[in-house]
C-alpha positions, 0 to 999 in steps of 0.5 A: 769661535773663541780667541784666547788671550795669551799675555795677561801683560798685555791691554786686550784692547791695543796690545800695550803694556797693561801695567797690571801688577797682578800679571807681573810676578814680581809684583803680584803681591801688591793691587793692580792700579785699576783697582783704585779707578773708576772704568766706564762699565761701556768700556768694558762691555764694548770688548769682544766676550772672548776677551773680557775679564781676561786681562787688565785694559792699559790706563790709556783705553781704561781712561778712553784715551783714543791711541794707536794700538801696538798691533792690528788685533782686527778687534774694536772696542 
C-alpha cells in the first residue's frame, strides 16, 4: 500500500520542517538549501519507496544527524 505525503514542507524522516524553499509559495522562486549540499545517496535509498522524491529531508536528516522525530511515523530510514 502506498502512503501519500500530504505536506511537502515536512521532512519525511523526522516530521520537522525541512526548510525547503520550493515547498513554500513565498520562496518558491529560490533554490532549495539542499541544492548546494552533498546528501549521502544511502540516506535517500534507505527511505521507503513510496516517500522518496516527495519532500526534502530536513538539514539534520540530510547530514545524517540522529534526532528525535517530531512524531512516530512508524518508519525507519
